[in-house]
C-alpha positions, 0 to 999 in steps of 0.5 A, spaced: 360 517 342 354 520 346 349 516 342 353 509 344 352 511 351 345 513 351 344 506 348 348 502 353 344 506 359 338 504 356 340 497 355 343 497 362 336 500 365 332 494 361 336 489 364 336 491 371 329 492 371 328 485 368 333 483 374 329 487 379 322 484 376 325 477 377 327 478 384 321 481 386 315 477 383 316 470 387 315 475 393 309 478 390 306 472 388 307 468 395 304 474 399 298 474 394 297 467 395 298 467 402 293 472 403 288 470 398 281 465 399 281 458 398 277 458 392 281 463 388 287 459 389 284 452 387 282 455 381 289 459 379 286 466 379 291 469 384 297 471 380 299 478 382 294 481 387 290 477 392 283 475 391 278 474 397 283 478 402 284 474 409 289 473 414 287 466 416 294 463 414 298 468 418 293 467 424 294 459 423 302 460 423 302 464 429 298 460 433 303 454 432 307 454 438 313 451 434 313 457 430 314 462 436 319 457 439 323 457 432 323 465 432 325 466 439 331 461 438 333 464 431 333 471 435 338 468 440 342 464 435 343 471 430 344 475 436 350 471 440 352 468 433 353 475 430 357 478 436 361 472 437 363 472 429 365 479 429 369 479 435 373 473 433 373 475 426 376 482 428 381 479 432 384 475 427 383 480 422 387 485 426 393 480 427 393 479 420 393 486 418 400 487 421 405 486 415 411 486 420 407 480 424 412 473 424 409 468 419 404 473 417 404 471 409 404 463 412 398 464 416 394 468 410 396 462 405 393 458 411 387 462 411 386 462 404 387 455 403 381 454 407 377 457 401 378 452 397 379 445 401 375 443 407 374 437 411 367 436 409 361 435 412 362 428 416 369 430 419 366 437 421 360 433 425 365 429 428 369 435 431 363 438 433 361 432 437 368 431 440 367 438 443 361 436 446 357 441 442 352 437 439 345 439 441 347 445 444 347 453 442 354 452 441 353 448 435 349 454 432 355 459 433 362 456 434 363 452 427 362 458 423 365 463 427 370 465 422 368 466 414 374 466 410 372 471 405 369 476 411 376 475 414 380 477 408 375 483 407 376 486 414 384 485 413 384 489 407 380 494 411 384 494 417 390 495 413 387 502 410 387 505 417 393 510 417 398 507 421 399 514 425 393 513 429 395 507 432 402 510 433 399 515 437 395 510 441 401 507 443 404 514 445 398 514 449 400 508 453 395 503 449 396 496 448 394 492 442 388 490 444 386 497 447 388 500 440 383 495 437 377 496 441 379 504 442 381 506 435 381 501 430 374 498 431 370 505 432 373 507 425 371 500 422 363 501 423 362 500 415 366 494 415 363 491 421 356 493 419 357 489 412 360 483 415 355 483 421 350 483 416 353 477 412 354 473 418 346 475 421 343 473 414 347 466 414 345 464 421 338 466 420 337 462 413 341 456 416 338 450 416 343 444 415 347 446 421 341 445 426 339 439 422 346 436 423 347 438 430 340 439 434 336 433 436 332 437 441 325 440 438 326 446 443 332 448 440 330 448 433 331 455 429 325 458 425 328 455 418 328 448 421 321 448 422 320 452 416 323 446 412 319 441 415 313 445 413 315 446 406 318 439 405 314 435 410 307 438 410 307 438 418 303 443 420 297 442 414 292 438 412 290 440 404 283 439 406 278 440 412 276 446 416 280 448 422 276 450 428 270 451 423 272 457 420 279 456 417 280 452 411 287 450 410 290 451 403 297 447 403 301 452 398 298 458 402 300 456 408 307 454 406 308 461 403 305 464 409 310 461 413 316 463 408 314 470 408 314 470 416 321 467 416 324 472 410 321 479 411 324 480 418 331 479 416 329 483 409 327 489 413 334 490 416 337 492 410 335 499 409 337 501 416 345 499 414 345 500 407 349 506 407 354 502 411 353 496 407 356 499 400 361 503 403 364 497 407 364 492 402 367 497 397 373 499 401 374 492 404 375 490 397 379 495 393 384 498 399 390 494 399 
C-alpha cells in the first residue's frame, strides 16, 4: 500500500511539473523574444534565453501615448469596477444568505437560471444603449456588476458566519446594513479578496465589452490597444529604423506589449494568495 502511494506521488509530481512548464514557457519565450535583438529573432535563435539583450521594444511601447492612456483607463475601470462589483455582490449575497427571507428559494433559482441562460450579445447591447451607457465609464462597470458564480460563493460564505454574532449586533441596536458593514464584511476578508480578484482580473483582461460599448479612443482600456497591436499591427512596421536607432521586429513588439499588459495583474496574486485559497475553499464547501 505504501508503494502505491509513492508511485502516485511521483506521477502526480511529474504531471504537475508538466503543467507548470506548459503554463510558464509561453511567458518565458515572449519575454526572451521581447528583449532580444532583431538578428537572432529573424534567424530563429531565440528559444529560452534572450540574445543580444536590449529594451528597445519596451521603450517603443511606452513612448506610444495610447499605451499610457490605456493603462490609465484600465486602472480607473479596475478600481471603480471592482469596488462596485464587491458592493453590489455583497448586498445581494447578504440578502440571499437569509434563509428566512420571503421567496428566498425563488430568488436563488432566478439567480442560478442566469448561469445557463442569458439574452445574448445583441439584447445586452440594446439594454446598455437604452440606459445611455454607451461610450461612458459606466459601460465598463455596470453591465458586469454581478457575476452569478461569485454571488453564490459569497452567499455560501455568509451562511457560514455564526448567527450569534448577528444577534449580538441586533441587541446592540444595529440595523441589517450595520450588521453587514460592521460585523459580516470585516469577517469576510478571505472571500472578499477572492471575489475581488476574480472581478479585477475580468475587468483587466476584458476587451469585448470595450469593443462593443466604447467609441472614443480616449476611453479605450489597455487591452483594446493591445488587441489592435496584436491583430491589426497598428503600432508597427515590420521593417525600417525608428529614429535611426531602433529596428522594429513585429513579433518582438507584440510580445513586449503583451508582457506590459499582463505582468501587473500577475504581480497582484502573491499579495492575496493566502486569502484567495481560504476564501475559495470556504465559500465553496460550507453550507
